[in-house]
Jmol script that loads the backbone (N, CA, C; Angstrom):
load data "model"
ATOM      1  N   MET A   1       2.203 -10.382 -39.899  1.00  0.00           N
ATOM      2  CA  MET A   1       1.894 -11.128 -38.715  1.00  0.00           C
ATOM      3  C   MET A   1       0.677 -12.008 -38.944  1.00  0.00           C
ATOM      4  N   GLU A   2       0.691 -13.137 -38.301  1.00  0.00           N
ATOM      5  CA  GLU A   2      -0.490 -14.012 -38.337  1.00  0.00           C
ATOM      6  C   GLU A   2      -1.286 -13.750 -37.065  1.00  0.00           C
ATOM      7  N   ILE A   3      -2.578 -13.499 -37.236  1.00  0.00           N
ATOM      8  CA  ILE A   3      -3.437 -13.193 -36.110  1.00  0.00           C
ATOM      9  C   ILE A   3      -4.532 -14.244 -36.034  1.00  0.00           C
ATOM     10  N   ALA A   4      -4.688 -14.840 -34.853  1.00  0.00           N
ATOM     11  CA  ALA A   4      -5.763 -15.804 -34.590  1.00  0.00           C
ATOM     12  C   ALA A   4      -6.562 -15.270 -33.402  1.00  0.00           C
ATOM     13  N   PHE A   5      -7.730 -15.816 -33.197  1.00  0.00           N
ATOM     14  CA  PHE A   5      -8.630 -15.369 -32.148  1.00  0.00           C
ATOM     15  C   PHE A   5      -8.988 -16.524 -31.237  1.00  0.00           C
ATOM     16  N   ARG A   6      -9.163 -16.251 -29.944  1.00  0.00           N
ATOM     17  CA  ARG A   6      -9.450 -17.278 -28.954  1.00  0.00           C
ATOM     18  C   ARG A   6     -10.782 -17.970 -29.223  1.00  0.00           C
ATOM     19  N   SER A   7     -11.749 -17.219 -29.763  1.00  0.00           N
ATOM     20  CA  SER A   7     -13.072 -17.819 -29.999  1.00  0.00           C
ATOM     21  C   SER A   7     -13.643 -17.314 -31.321  1.00  0.00           C
ATOM     22  N   LYS A   8     -14.608 -18.059 -31.818  1.00  0.00           N
ATOM     23  CA  LYS A   8     -15.293 -17.654 -33.048  1.00  0.00           C
ATOM     24  C   LYS A   8     -16.050 -16.355 -32.823  1.00  0.00           C
ATOM     25  N   ALA A   9     -16.614 -16.191 -31.624  1.00  0.00           N
ATOM     26  CA  ALA A   9     -17.360 -14.974 -31.326  1.00  0.00           C
ATOM     27  C   ALA A   9     -16.447 -13.747 -31.363  1.00  0.00           C
ATOM     28  N   LEU A  10     -15.271 -13.850 -30.780  1.00  0.00           N
ATOM     29  CA  LEU A  10     -14.322 -12.731 -30.783  1.00  0.00           C
ATOM     30  C   LEU A  10     -13.866 -12.442 -32.214  1.00  0.00           C
ATOM     31  N   ARG A  11     -13.609 -13.480 -32.965  1.00  0.00           N
ATOM     32  CA  ARG A  11     -13.219 -13.309 -34.369  1.00  0.00           C
ATOM     33  C   ARG A  11     -14.322 -12.586 -35.156  1.00  0.00           C
ATOM     34  N   ALA A  12     -15.569 -13.001 -34.931  1.00  0.00           N
ATOM     35  CA  ALA A  12     -16.692 -12.386 -35.655  1.00  0.00           C
ATOM     36  C   ALA A  12     -16.803 -10.897 -35.347  1.00  0.00           C
ATOM     37  N   VAL A  13     -16.650 -10.531 -34.077  1.00  0.00           N
ATOM     38  CA  VAL A  13     -16.719  -9.125 -33.707  1.00  0.00           C
ATOM     39  C   VAL A  13     -15.573  -8.334 -34.326  1.00  0.00           C
ATOM     40  N   CYS A  14     -14.364  -8.898 -34.267  1.00  0.00           N
ATOM     41  CA  CYS A  14     -13.182  -8.189 -34.766  1.00  0.00           C
ATOM     42  C   CYS A  14     -13.126  -8.101 -36.302  1.00  0.00           C
ATOM     43  N   LEU A  15     -13.883  -8.912 -36.988  1.00  0.00           N
ATOM     44  CA  LEU A  15     -13.871  -8.878 -38.448  1.00  0.00           C
ATOM     45  C   LEU A  15     -15.116  -8.213 -39.041  1.00  0.00           C
ATOM     46  N   SER A  16     -16.057  -7.807 -38.180  1.00  0.00           N
ATOM     47  CA  SER A  16     -17.295  -7.187 -38.662  1.00  0.00           C
ATOM     48  C   SER A  16     -17.353  -5.730 -38.198  1.00  0.00           C
ATOM     49  N   GLY A  17     -17.402  -4.820 -39.143  1.00  0.00           N
ATOM     50  CA  GLY A  17     -17.473  -3.413 -38.802  1.00  0.00           C
ATOM     51  C   GLY A  17     -18.684  -3.072 -37.953  1.00  0.00           C
ATOM     52  N   GLU A  18     -19.842  -3.601 -38.306  1.00  0.00           N
ATOM     53  CA  GLU A  18     -21.071  -3.340 -37.548  1.00  0.00           C
ATOM     54  C   GLU A  18     -20.982  -3.857 -36.141  1.00  0.00           C
ATOM     55  N   ASP A  19     -20.565  -5.119 -35.980  1.00  0.00           N
ATOM     56  CA  ASP A  19     -20.447  -5.718 -34.659  1.00  0.00           C
ATOM     57  C   ASP A  19     -19.421  -4.970 -33.794  1.00  0.00           C
ATOM     58  N   MET A  20     -18.317  -4.575 -34.426  1.00  0.00           N
ATOM     59  CA  MET A  20     -17.274  -3.856 -33.709  1.00  0.00           C
ATOM     60  C   MET A  20     -17.799  -2.500 -33.232  1.00  0.00           C
ATOM     61  N   ASP A  21     -18.513  -1.775 -34.100  1.00  0.00           N
ATOM     62  CA  ASP A  21     -19.082  -0.487 -33.709  1.00  0.00           C
ATOM     63  C   ASP A  21     -20.070  -0.645 -32.568  1.00  0.00           C
ATOM     64  N   GLU A  22     -20.892  -1.682 -32.653  1.00  0.00           N
ATOM     65  CA  GLU A  22     -21.890  -1.934 -31.620  1.00  0.00           C
ATOM     66  C   GLU A  22     -21.235  -2.263 -30.276  1.00  0.00           C
ATOM     67  N   GLN A  23     -20.197  -3.079 -30.315  1.00  0.00           N
ATOM     68  CA  GLN A  23     -19.541  -3.552 -29.086  1.00  0.00           C
ATOM     69  C   GLN A  23     -18.668  -2.481 -28.443  1.00  0.00           C
ATOM     70  N   TYR A  24     -17.929  -1.697 -29.246  1.00  0.00           N
ATOM     71  CA  TYR A  24     -16.912  -0.786 -28.699  1.00  0.00           C
ATOM     72  C   TYR A  24     -17.171   0.685 -29.002  1.00  0.00           C
ATOM     73  N   GLY A  25     -18.265   1.003 -29.666  1.00  0.00           N
ATOM     74  CA  GLY A  25     -18.539   2.396 -30.053  1.00  0.00           C
ATOM     75  C   GLY A  25     -17.719   2.766 -31.274  1.00  0.00           C
ATOM     76  N   ALA A  26     -18.104   3.856 -31.916  1.00  0.00           N
ATOM     77  CA  ALA A  26     -17.462   4.255 -33.178  1.00  0.00           C
ATOM     78  C   ALA A  26     -15.977   4.517 -32.995  1.00  0.00           C
ATOM     79  N   GLU A  27     -15.597   5.268 -31.949  1.00  0.00           N
ATOM     80  CA  GLU A  27     -14.186   5.608 -31.744  1.00  0.00           C
ATOM     81  C   GLU A  27     -13.364   4.367 -31.343  1.00  0.00           C
ATOM     82  N   GLY A  28     -13.916   3.572 -30.445  1.00  0.00           N
ATOM     83  CA  GLY A  28     -13.213   2.352 -30.033  1.00  0.00           C
ATOM     84  C   GLY A  28     -13.026   1.386 -31.183  1.00  0.00           C
ATOM     85  N   ALA A  29     -14.080   1.232 -31.992  1.00  0.00           N
ATOM     86  CA  ALA A  29     -14.017   0.347 -33.156  1.00  0.00           C
ATOM     87  C   ALA A  29     -12.988   0.852 -34.173  1.00  0.00           C
ATOM     88  N   ALA A  30     -12.948   2.163 -34.386  1.00  0.00           N
ATOM     89  CA  ALA A  30     -11.974   2.729 -35.327  1.00  0.00           C
ATOM     90  C   ALA A  30     -10.549   2.478 -34.835  1.00  0.00           C
ATOM     91  N   ALA A  31     -10.322   2.655 -33.519  1.00  0.00           N
ATOM     92  CA  ALA A  31      -9.000   2.394 -32.942  1.00  0.00           C
ATOM     93  C   ALA A  31      -8.620   0.920 -33.085  1.00  0.00           C
ATOM     94  N   LEU A  32      -9.578   0.023 -32.820  1.00  0.00           N
ATOM     95  CA  LEU A  32      -9.333  -1.409 -32.921  1.00  0.00           C
ATOM     96  C   LEU A  32      -9.041  -1.804 -34.369  1.00  0.00           C
ATOM     97  N   ARG A  33      -9.863  -1.295 -35.297  1.00  0.00           N
ATOM     98  CA  ARG A  33      -9.624  -1.601 -36.723  1.00  0.00           C
ATOM     99  C   ARG A  33      -8.245  -1.157 -37.154  1.00  0.00           C
ATOM    100  N   GLY A  34      -7.846   0.044 -36.726  1.00  0.00           N
ATOM    101  CA  GLY A  34      -6.530   0.566 -37.095  1.00  0.00           C
ATOM    102  C   GLY A  34      -5.405  -0.263 -36.535  1.00  0.00           C
ATOM    103  N   ARG A  35      -5.525  -0.671 -35.269  1.00  0.00           N
ATOM    104  CA  ARG A  35      -4.473  -1.480 -34.629  1.00  0.00           C
ATOM    105  C   ARG A  35      -4.379  -2.845 -35.292  1.00  0.00           C
ATOM    106  N   LEU A  36      -5.517  -3.479 -35.583  1.00  0.00           N
ATOM    107  CA  LEU A  36      -5.497  -4.786 -36.256  1.00  0.00           C
ATOM    108  C   LEU A  36      -4.877  -4.666 -37.644  1.00  0.00           C
ATOM    109  N   ALA A  37      -5.186  -3.594 -38.367  1.00  0.00           N
ATOM    110  CA  ALA A  37      -4.612  -3.383 -39.698  1.00  0.00           C
ATOM    111  C   ALA A  37      -3.089  -3.205 -39.589  1.00  0.00           C
ATOM    112  N   ASP A  38      -2.631  -2.429 -38.608  1.00  0.00           N
ATOM    113  CA  ASP A  38      -1.195  -2.247 -38.398  1.00  0.00           C
ATOM    114  C   ASP A  38      -0.518  -3.584 -38.106  1.00  0.00           C
ATOM    115  N   MET A  39      -1.170  -4.416 -37.291  1.00  0.00           N
ATOM    116  CA  MET A  39      -0.589  -5.700 -36.912  1.00  0.00           C
ATOM    117  C   MET A  39      -0.538  -6.638 -38.113  1.00  0.00           C
ATOM    118  N   ARG A  40      -1.577  -6.666 -38.930  1.00  0.00           N
ATOM    119  CA  ARG A  40      -1.587  -7.542 -40.110  1.00  0.00           C
ATOM    120  C   ARG A  40      -0.507  -7.134 -41.092  1.00  0.00           C
ATOM    121  N   ALA A  41      -0.223  -5.840 -41.190  1.00  0.00           N
ATOM    122  CA  ALA A  41       0.770  -5.342 -42.152  1.00  0.00           C
ATOM    123  C   ALA A  41       2.208  -5.559 -41.676  1.00  0.00           C
ATOM    124  N   ALA A  42       2.395  -5.815 -40.399  1.00  0.00           N
ATOM    125  CA  ALA A  42       3.752  -5.941 -39.844  1.00  0.00           C
ATOM    126  C   ALA A  42       4.242  -7.398 -39.929  1.00  0.00           C
ATOM    127  N   GLU A  43       5.557  -7.560 -39.949  1.00  0.00           N
ATOM    128  CA  GLU A  43       6.179  -8.887 -39.907  1.00  0.00           C
ATOM    129  C   GLU A  43       6.106  -9.480 -38.511  1.00  0.00           C
ATOM    130  N   CYS A  44       6.311  -8.628 -37.503  1.00  0.00           N
ATOM    131  CA  CYS A  44       6.331  -9.078 -36.103  1.00  0.00           C
ATOM    132  C   CYS A  44       5.884  -7.918 -35.223  1.00  0.00           C
ATOM    133  N   LEU A  45       5.641  -8.179 -33.948  1.00  0.00           N
ATOM    134  CA  LEU A  45       5.162  -7.125 -33.056  1.00  0.00           C
ATOM    135  C   LEU A  45       6.136  -5.949 -32.993  1.00  0.00           C
ATOM    136  N   GLY A  46       7.417  -6.209 -33.125  1.00  0.00           N
ATOM    137  CA  GLY A  46       8.401  -5.143 -33.099  1.00  0.00           C
ATOM    138  C   GLY A  46       8.277  -4.175 -34.272  1.00  0.00           C
ATOM    139  N   ASP A  47       7.600  -4.573 -35.328  1.00  0.00           N
ATOM    140  CA  ASP A  47       7.397  -3.721 -36.510  1.00  0.00           C
ATOM    141  C   ASP A  47       6.109  -2.918 -36.466  1.00  0.00           C
ATOM    142  N   VAL A  48       5.259  -3.165 -35.485  1.00  0.00           N
ATOM    143  CA  VAL A  48       3.974  -2.469 -35.390  1.00  0.00           C
ATOM    144  C   VAL A  48       4.263  -1.041 -34.886  1.00  0.00           C
ATOM    145  N   PRO A  49       3.831  -0.027 -35.630  1.00  0.00           N
ATOM    146  CA  PRO A  49       4.133   1.339 -35.222  1.00  0.00           C
ATOM    147  C   PRO A  49       3.410   1.739 -33.940  1.00  0.00           C
ATOM    148  N   LEU A  50       4.133   2.450 -33.097  1.00  0.00           N
ATOM    149  CA  LEU A  50       3.578   3.034 -31.868  1.00  0.00           C
ATOM    150  C   LEU A  50       2.855   2.031 -30.976  1.00  0.00           C
ATOM    151  N   VAL A  51       3.360   0.816 -30.907  1.00  0.00           N
ATOM    152  CA  VAL A  51       2.720  -0.185 -30.046  1.00  0.00           C
ATOM    153  C   VAL A  51       3.248  -0.059 -28.619  1.00  0.00           C
ATOM    154  N   THR A  52       2.306  -0.066 -27.664  1.00  0.00           N
ATOM    155  CA  THR A  52       2.665  -0.105 -26.243  1.00  0.00           C
ATOM    156  C   THR A  52       2.315  -1.504 -25.771  1.00  0.00           C
ATOM    157  N   LEU A  53       3.325  -2.301 -25.509  1.00  0.00           N
ATOM    158  CA  LEU A  53       3.141  -3.715 -25.150  1.00  0.00           C
ATOM    159  C   LEU A  53       3.500  -3.893 -23.682  1.00  0.00           C
ATOM    160  N   LEU A  54       2.581  -4.410 -22.885  1.00  0.00           N
ATOM    161  CA  LEU A  54       2.819  -4.609 -21.465  1.00  0.00           C
ATOM    162  C   LEU A  54       2.688  -6.091 -21.111  1.00  0.00           C
ATOM    163  N   PRO A  55       3.833  -6.768 -20.818  1.00  0.00           N
ATOM    164  CA  PRO A  55       3.754  -8.162 -20.409  1.00  0.00           C
ATOM    165  C   PRO A  55       2.912  -8.291 -19.126  1.00  0.00           C
ATOM    166  N   SER A  56       2.162  -9.363 -19.044  1.00  0.00           N
ATOM    167  CA  SER A  56       1.312  -9.614 -17.877  1.00  0.00           C
ATOM    168  C   SER A  56       2.164 -10.079 -16.714  1.00  0.00           C
ATOM    169  N   ALA A  57       1.888  -9.546 -15.519  1.00  0.00           N
ATOM    170  CA  ALA A  57       2.593  -9.991 -14.321  1.00  0.00           C
ATOM    171  C   ALA A  57       2.065 -11.371 -13.879  1.00  0.00           C
ATOM    172  N   ALA A  58       0.808 -11.633 -14.161  1.00  0.00           N
ATOM    173  CA  ALA A  58       0.166 -12.883 -13.725  1.00  0.00           C
ATOM    174  C   ALA A  58       0.473 -14.062 -14.624  1.00  0.00           C
ATOM    175  N   ASP A  59       0.664 -13.808 -15.918  1.00  0.00           N
ATOM    176  CA  ASP A  59       0.867 -14.879 -16.899  1.00  0.00           C
ATOM    177  C   ASP A  59       1.965 -14.428 -17.876  1.00  0.00           C
ATOM    178  N   THR A  60       3.152 -15.020 -17.761  1.00  0.00           N
ATOM    179  CA  THR A  60       4.287 -14.564 -18.583  1.00  0.00           C
ATOM    180  C   THR A  60       4.074 -14.843 -20.065  1.00  0.00           C
ATOM    181  N   ALA A  61       3.098 -15.670 -20.409  1.00  0.00           N
ATOM    182  CA  ALA A  61       2.821 -15.964 -21.822  1.00  0.00           C
ATOM    183  C   ALA A  61       1.815 -14.990 -22.403  1.00  0.00           C
ATOM    184  N   GLU A  62       1.373 -14.020 -21.612  1.00  0.00           N
ATOM    185  CA  GLU A  62       0.330 -13.097 -22.036  1.00  0.00           C
ATOM    186  C   GLU A  62       0.832 -11.663 -21.928  1.00  0.00           C
ATOM    187  N   ALA A  63       0.354 -10.820 -22.839  1.00  0.00           N
ATOM    188  CA  ALA A  63       0.699  -9.394 -22.814  1.00  0.00           C
ATOM    189  C   ALA A  63      -0.506  -8.597 -23.284  1.00  0.00           C
ATOM    190  N   SER A  64      -0.505  -7.320 -22.983  1.00  0.00           N
ATOM    191  CA  SER A  64      -1.578  -6.454 -23.483  1.00  0.00           C
ATOM    192  C   SER A  64      -0.994  -5.379 -24.377  1.00  0.00           C
ATOM    193  N   ILE A  65      -1.797  -4.995 -25.352  1.00  0.00           N
ATOM    194  CA  ILE A  65      -1.427  -3.976 -26.335  1.00  0.00           C
ATOM    195  C   ILE A  65      -2.472  -2.861 -26.251  1.00  0.00           C
ATOM    196  N   GLU A  66      -2.032  -1.667 -25.879  1.00  0.00           N
ATOM    197  CA  GLU A  66      -2.937  -0.525 -25.824  1.00  0.00           C
ATOM    198  C   GLU A  66      -3.352  -0.165 -27.243  1.00  0.00           C
ATOM    199  N   ILE A  67      -4.661   0.031 -27.435  1.00  0.00           N
ATOM    200  CA  ILE A  67      -5.145   0.389 -28.776  1.00  0.00           C
ATOM    201  C   ILE A  67      -5.799   1.763 -28.811  1.00  0.00           C
ATOM    202  N   GLY A  68      -5.928   2.400 -27.653  1.00  0.00           N
ATOM    203  CA  GLY A  68      -6.540   3.722 -27.595  1.00  0.00           C
ATOM    204  C   GLY A  68      -8.022   3.635 -27.296  1.00  0.00           C
ATOM    205  N   GLU A  69      -8.616   4.814 -27.060  1.00  0.00           N
ATOM    206  CA  GLU A  69     -10.037   4.925 -26.750  1.00  0.00           C
ATOM    207  C   GLU A  69     -10.439   4.056 -25.573  1.00  0.00           C
ATOM    208  N   GLY A  70      -9.501   3.870 -24.607  1.00  0.00           N
ATOM    209  CA  GLY A  70      -9.817   3.103 -23.392  1.00  0.00           C
ATOM    210  C   GLY A  70      -9.861   1.606 -23.577  1.00  0.00           C
ATOM    211  N   LEU A  71      -9.274   1.095 -24.675  1.00  0.00           N
ATOM    212  CA  LEU A  71      -9.288  -0.348 -24.953  1.00  0.00           C
ATOM    213  C   LEU A  71      -7.886  -0.894 -25.071  1.00  0.00           C
ATOM    214  N   ARG A  72      -7.759  -2.185 -24.821  1.00  0.00           N
ATOM    215  CA  ARG A  72      -6.508  -2.888 -25.074  1.00  0.00           C
ATOM    216  C   ARG A  72      -6.813  -4.313 -25.516  1.00  0.00           C
ATOM    217  N   LEU A  73      -5.875  -4.867 -26.292  1.00  0.00           N
ATOM    218  CA  LEU A  73      -5.933  -6.269 -26.690  1.00  0.00           C
ATOM    219  C   LEU A  73      -5.097  -7.083 -25.723  1.00  0.00           C
ATOM    220  N   VAL A  74      -5.609  -8.208 -25.291  1.00  0.00           N
ATOM    221  CA  VAL A  74      -4.816  -9.144 -24.491  1.00  0.00           C
ATOM    222  C   VAL A  74      -4.470 -10.292 -25.427  1.00  0.00           C
ATOM    223  N   VAL A  75      -3.157 -10.546 -25.572  1.00  0.00           N
ATOM    224  CA  VAL A  75      -2.678 -11.502 -26.562  1.00  0.00           C
ATOM    225  C   VAL A  75      -1.729 -12.520 -25.931  1.00  0.00           C
ATOM    226  N   LYS A  76      -1.568 -13.624 -26.607  1.00  0.00           N
ATOM    227  CA  LYS A  76      -0.556 -14.635 -26.299  1.00  0.00           C
ATOM    228  C   LYS A  76       0.247 -14.882 -27.572  1.00  0.00           C
ATOM    229  N   ALA A  77       1.507 -15.226 -27.407  1.00  0.00           N
ATOM    230  CA  ALA A  77       2.298 -15.669 -28.549  1.00  0.00           C
ATOM    231  C   ALA A  77       1.708 -16.981 -29.018  1.00  0.00           C
ATOM    232  N   ASN A  78       1.503 -17.124 -30.327  1.00  0.00           N
ATOM    233  CA  ASN A  78       0.861 -18.303 -30.872  1.00  0.00           C
ATOM    234  C   ASN A  78       1.878 -19.155 -31.653  1.00  0.00           C
ATOM    235  N   HIS A  79       3.008 -19.391 -31.000  1.00  0.00           N
ATOM    236  CA  HIS A  79       4.078 -20.210 -31.573  1.00  0.00           C
ATOM    237  C   HIS A  79       4.179 -21.486 -30.720  1.00  0.00           C
ATOM    238  N   LYS A  80       4.614 -22.589 -31.337  1.00  0.00           N
ATOM    239  CA  LYS A  80       4.888 -23.759 -30.536  1.00  0.00           C
ATOM    240  C   LYS A  80       6.034 -23.448 -29.573  1.00  0.00           C
ATOM    241  N   ARG A  81       7.039 -22.768 -30.088  1.00  0.00           N
ATOM    242  CA  ARG A  81       8.170 -22.302 -29.280  1.00  0.00           C
ATOM    243  C   ARG A  81       8.363 -20.822 -29.559  1.00  0.00           C
ATOM    244  N   PRO A  82       7.765 -19.964 -28.737  1.00  0.00           N
ATOM    245  CA  PRO A  82       7.895 -18.528 -29.005  1.00  0.00           C
ATOM    246  C   PRO A  82       9.337 -18.063 -28.853  1.00  0.00           C
ATOM    247  N   PRO A  83       9.702 -16.980 -29.553  1.00  0.00           N
ATOM    248  CA  PRO A  83      11.059 -16.442 -29.376  1.00  0.00           C
ATOM    249  C   PRO A  83      11.235 -16.016 -27.921  1.00  0.00           C
ATOM    250  N   THR A  84      12.388 -16.291 -27.374  1.00  0.00           N
ATOM    251  CA  THR A  84      12.641 -15.947 -25.964  1.00  0.00           C
ATOM    252  C   THR A  84      13.926 -15.138 -25.810  1.00  0.00           C
ATOM    253  N   LEU A  85      13.977 -14.430 -24.714  1.00  0.00           N
ATOM    254  CA  LEU A  85      15.168 -13.687 -24.339  1.00  0.00           C
ATOM    255  C   LEU A  85      16.080 -14.596 -23.517  1.00  0.00           C
ATOM    256  N   ARG A  86      17.254 -14.124 -23.204  1.00  0.00           N
ATOM    257  CA  ARG A  86      18.204 -14.932 -22.413  1.00  0.00           C
ATOM    258  C   ARG A  86      17.638 -15.333 -21.056  1.00  0.00           C
ATOM    259  N   ASP A  87      16.789 -14.481 -20.491  1.00  0.00           N
ATOM    260  CA  ASP A  87      16.224 -14.786 -19.162  1.00  0.00           C
ATOM    261  C   ASP A  87      15.029 -15.750 -19.250  1.00  0.00           C
ATOM    262  N   GLY A  88      14.681 -16.172 -20.447  1.00  0.00           N
ATOM    263  CA  GLY A  88      13.597 -17.142 -20.644  1.00  0.00           C
ATOM    264  C   GLY A  88      12.229 -16.502 -20.913  1.00  0.00           C
ATOM    265  N   ASN A  89      12.120 -15.208 -20.720  1.00  0.00           N
ATOM    266  CA  ASN A  89      10.852 -14.522 -21.010  1.00  0.00           C
ATOM    267  C   ASN A  89      10.650 -14.393 -22.510  1.00  0.00           C
ATOM    268  N   ILE A  90       9.430 -14.228 -22.914  1.00  0.00           N
ATOM    269  CA  ILE A  90       9.103 -14.105 -24.334  1.00  0.00           C
ATOM    270  C   ILE A  90       9.703 -12.823 -24.902  1.00  0.00           C
ATOM    271  N   ASP A  91      10.304 -12.936 -26.058  1.00  0.00           N
ATOM    272  CA  ASP A  91      10.824 -11.791 -26.809  1.00  0.00           C
ATOM    273  C   ASP A  91       9.672 -11.221 -27.621  1.00  0.00           C
ATOM    274  N   TRP A  92       8.830 -10.409 -26.977  1.00  0.00           N
ATOM    275  CA  TRP A  92       7.605  -9.920 -27.596  1.00  0.00           C
ATOM    276  C   TRP A  92       7.836  -9.216 -28.931  1.00  0.00           C
ATOM    277  N   PRO A  93       8.852  -8.360 -29.072  1.00  0.00           N
ATOM    278  CA  PRO A  93       9.043  -7.717 -30.386  1.00  0.00           C
ATOM    279  C   PRO A  93       9.308  -8.733 -31.511  1.00  0.00           C
ATOM    280  N   GLY A  94       9.805  -9.935 -31.193  1.00  0.00           N
ATOM    281  CA  GLY A  94      10.094 -10.942 -32.198  1.00  0.00           C
ATOM    282  C   GLY A  94       8.916 -11.851 -32.524  1.00  0.00           C
ATOM    283  N   VAL A  95       7.820 -11.726 -31.787  1.00  0.00           N
ATOM    284  CA  VAL A  95       6.654 -12.583 -32.007  1.00  0.00           C
ATOM    285  C   VAL A  95       5.985 -12.200 -33.333  1.00  0.00           C
ATOM    286  N   HIS A  96       5.715 -13.211 -34.169  1.00  0.00           N
ATOM    287  CA  HIS A  96       5.045 -12.942 -35.449  1.00  0.00           C
ATOM    288  C   HIS A  96       3.724 -13.702 -35.601  1.00  0.00           C
ATOM    289  N   ARG A  97       3.341 -14.465 -34.582  1.00  0.00           N
ATOM    290  CA  ARG A  97       2.049 -15.145 -34.561  1.00  0.00           C
ATOM    291  C   ARG A  97       1.411 -14.899 -33.204  1.00  0.00           C
ATOM    292  N   ILE A  98       0.228 -14.284 -33.207  1.00  0.00           N
ATOM    293  CA  ILE A  98      -0.431 -14.027 -31.925  1.00  0.00           C
ATOM    294  C   ILE A  98      -1.837 -14.602 -31.907  1.00  0.00           C
ATOM    295  N   LEU A  99      -2.260 -14.863 -30.696  1.00  0.00           N
ATOM    296  CA  LEU A  99      -3.636 -15.314 -30.420  1.00  0.00           C
ATOM    297  C   LEU A  99      -4.272 -14.224 -29.576  1.00  0.00           C
ATOM    298  N   ILE A 100      -5.290 -13.578 -30.108  1.00  0.00           N
ATOM    299  CA  ILE A 100      -5.978 -12.526 -29.367  1.00  0.00           C
ATOM    300  C   ILE A 100      -6.936 -13.225 -28.387  1.00  0.00           C
ATOM    301  N   GLN A 101      -6.693 -12.989 -27.096  1.00  0.00           N
ATOM    302  CA  GLN A 101      -7.486 -13.583 -26.030  1.00  0.00           C
ATOM    303  C   GLN A 101      -8.794 -12.832 -25.804  1.00  0.00           C
ATOM    304  N   ARG A 102      -8.682 -11.489 -25.783  1.00  0.00           N
ATOM    305  CA  ARG A 102      -9.862 -10.675 -25.546  1.00  0.00           C
ATOM    306  C   ARG A 102      -9.546  -9.200 -25.807  1.00  0.00           C
ATOM    307  N   VAL A 103     -10.578  -8.411 -25.909  1.00  0.00           N
ATOM    308  CA  VAL A 103     -10.473  -6.950 -25.940  1.00  0.00           C
ATOM    309  C   VAL A 103     -11.085  -6.500 -24.636  1.00  0.00           C
ATOM    310  N   GLU A 104     -10.375  -5.651 -23.879  1.00  0.00           N
ATOM    311  CA  GLU A 104     -10.886  -5.213 -22.607  1.00  0.00           C
ATOM    312  C   GLU A 104     -10.638  -3.735 -22.377  1.00  0.00           C
ATOM    313  N   SER A 105     -11.259  -3.216 -21.361  1.00  0.00           N
ATOM    314  CA  SER A 105     -11.085  -1.822 -20.990  1.00  0.00           C
ATOM    315  C   SER A 105      -9.686  -1.622 -20.422  1.00  0.00           C
ATOM    316  N   SER A 106      -9.043  -0.517 -20.796  1.00  0.00           N
ATOM    317  CA  SER A 106      -7.724  -0.182 -20.234  1.00  0.00           C
ATOM    318  C   SER A 106      -7.828   0.140 -18.763  1.00  0.00           C
ATOM    319  N   ASP A 107      -9.010   0.427 -18.296  1.00  0.00           N
ATOM    320  CA  ASP A 107      -9.223   0.789 -16.899  1.00  0.00           C
ATOM    321  C   ASP A 107      -9.357  -0.441 -16.011  1.00  0.00           C
ATOM    322  N   ALA A 108      -9.438  -1.635 -16.629  1.00  0.00           N
ATOM    323  CA  ALA A 108      -9.645  -2.875 -15.865  1.00  0.00           C
ATOM    324  C   ALA A 108      -8.433  -3.234 -15.046  1.00  0.00           C
TER     325      ALA A 108
END
end "model"
wireframe off; spacefill off
backbone 0.3
color backbone group
């Protein structure tokens, strides 16, 4: 999978072990590192092991991925024309390019 980040600041945090630990705590950072590694190793979201993907009710182009330790990734398909289902919604398991919008609390 190809992973991009909404901002340079988010990219810096997600690629730096120290920044990630500081921002999300040791357990949260470990969960985030593991999920990002799983995503990089997969061909598409459907290949990511044990992924819980929840399409957004407010924005059909956005979904969240539970990563554990009370955190989730909010992502968008980063395709010019994302794969779609017959009903026109995004075929999330077929997405192979994502844009990480933010990391947020699962309690939000």
